[in-house]
C-alpha positions as CSV (number, residue, x, y, z in Angstrom):
1,M,-47.2,59.9,115.9
2,L,-49.7,57.1,117.3
3,R,-46.7,54.8,117.4
4,V,-44.5,57.2,119.4
5,R,-47.3,57.9,122.2
6,L,-47.7,53.7,121.7
7,L,-44.0,53.3,122.8
8,A,-43.5,56.1,125.3
9,W,-46.6,54.6,126.9
10,L,-44.9,50.9,126.9
11,L,-42.1,52.6,128.2
12,V,-43.0,54.5,131.2
13,S,-45.9,51.4,132.4
14,G,-43.1,48.8,131.9
15,L,-40.3,50.8,134.0
16,G,-42.6,49.8,136.8
17,S,-42.7,46.1,136.4
18,G,-39.2,45.8,135.3
19,G,-40.6,45.7,131.4
20,C,-37.2,47.8,130.4
21,A,-36.1,44.5,128.5
22,V,-39.1,44.5,127.0
23,A,-39.4,48.3,126.0
24,K,-35.6,48.5,125.0
25,P,-36.4,46.5,121.8
26,L,-39.4,48.6,120.8
27,V,-38.4,51.5,121.2
28,A,-34.8,50.3,118.8
29,S,-37.0,49.2,116.4
30,A,-38.8,52.6,115.8
31,I,-35.8,54.3,115.4
32,P,-34.2,54.5,111.3
33,S,-32.0,51.6,110.9
34,E,-28.5,51.6,110.2
35,R,-26.9,52.8,107.0
36,T,-23.3,52.5,105.1
37,M,-21.5,54.7,102.7
38,V,-18.6,53.1,100.8
39,S,-16.9,55.4,97.7
40,P,-15.5,54.3,94.9
41,P,-11.3,53.7,95.1
42,G,-9.9,57.3,94.4
43,E,-6.6,57.2,91.5
44,D,-4.3,55.8,95.3
45,G,-6.6,53.5,96.0
46,T,-8.3,55.4,98.9
47,R,-11.7,54.6,99.8
48,Y,-14.3,56.8,102.4
49,L,-16.4,54.6,104.2
50,A,-19.4,56.2,106.6
51,V,-21.0,54.0,108.9
52,E,-24.1,55.5,110.3
53,G,-26.7,54.3,113.3
54,G,-29.4,55.3,115.5
55,P,-29.0,57.3,118.8
56,L,-28.7,54.0,120.8
57,T,-25.8,52.5,119.2
58,S,-22.6,53.1,120.7
59,P,-19.9,54.3,119.0
60,R,-17.7,51.3,119.8
61,V,-20.2,49.1,118.0
62,L,-19.9,51.7,115.2
63,R,-16.4,50.8,115.3
64,S,-16.4,47.4,114.8
65,R,-19.2,47.8,112.0
66,W,-16.2,50.3,110.2
67,K,-13.7,48.0,110.7
68,A,-15.9,44.6,109.7
69,T,-17.1,47.0,106.3
70,A,-13.3,48.2,105.9
71,R,-12.4,44.4,105.7
72,R,-15.1,43.5,103.4
73,V,-14.2,46.0,101.0
74,C,-10.5,45.2,100.6
75,E,-12.2,41.5,99.8
76,G,-10.7,40.5,103.7
77,G,-7.1,41.4,102.8
78,E,-5.4,44.4,104.8
79,Y,-5.9,47.6,104.5
80,Q,-4.1,50.6,106.2
81,E,-6.4,53.4,108.2
82,L,-5.5,56.7,106.9
83,S,-8.0,58.9,109.3
84,E,-11.3,57.9,111.4
85,A,-13.5,59.8,113.5
86,S,-16.8,59.7,115.3
87,L,-19.6,61.7,115.1
88,A,-22.7,62.6,117.0
89,R,-25.4,65.0,115.7
90,R,-27.7,66.3,117.8
91,Q,-30.5,68.4,117.9
92,G,-32.1,70.3,121.1
93,G,-29.5,68.8,123.3
94,V,-30.9,64.7,122.3
95,T,-28.5,62.3,120.3
96,R,-30.6,62.0,116.9
97,T,-27.5,60.0,115.1
98,R,-24.1,58.5,115.6
99,T,-21.5,58.3,112.7
100,H,-17.9,56.5,112.3
101,E,-16.4,57.4,109.2
102,G,-12.8,57.7,107.8
103,Y,-10.4,56.8,105.1
104,V,-8.7,53.4,104.2
105,R,-6.5,52.2,101.6
106,C,-6.7,48.3,100.9
107,L,-3.0,46.8,100.8
108,L,-2.1,44.1,98.1
109,P,0.6,41.5,98.5
110,S,3.4,42.6,96.5
111,E,4.8,41.2,93.6
112,G,7.8,40.1,95.1
113,E,6.4,37.9,98.5
114,P,6.2,34.2,98.0
115,G,3.0,33.3,96.6
116,S,1.7,35.9,95.3
117,V,0.5,36.0,91.5
118,G,3.4,37.6,89.7
119,A,6.0,36.6,92.5
120,P,9.6,34.7,91.4
121,T,9.2,30.6,90.8
122,M,11.7,28.2,90.7
123,A,11.5,28.0,87.2
124,D,12.4,31.5,87.1
125,A,15.4,31.0,89.2
126,S,17.2,28.4,86.9
């Protein structure tokens, strides 16, 4: 409670003297940290991904983090976005958390592509 009051005082006292640049990082540090959730792959390789941020996190940043998480989950390979959505949880008209979630399917190179593991070689052709 004391932390919230201190942050509120810093914010109010800093507005008149150009202290917004100082107050915003302090307020952001008091907000709960961001979370990422990744489900294990389903039978068809589909995974659920959710990236959660605080009220000051923009939907654009969350979508970018979601895409980076999808690339990481698919080990840097390509993936197919099956569905995605952005949500904002509000309480009393105030945004508390923002979430970007959706389903992806990792795409593996097909066996017929040259250079992929298991692809036909020149030895197989002769």
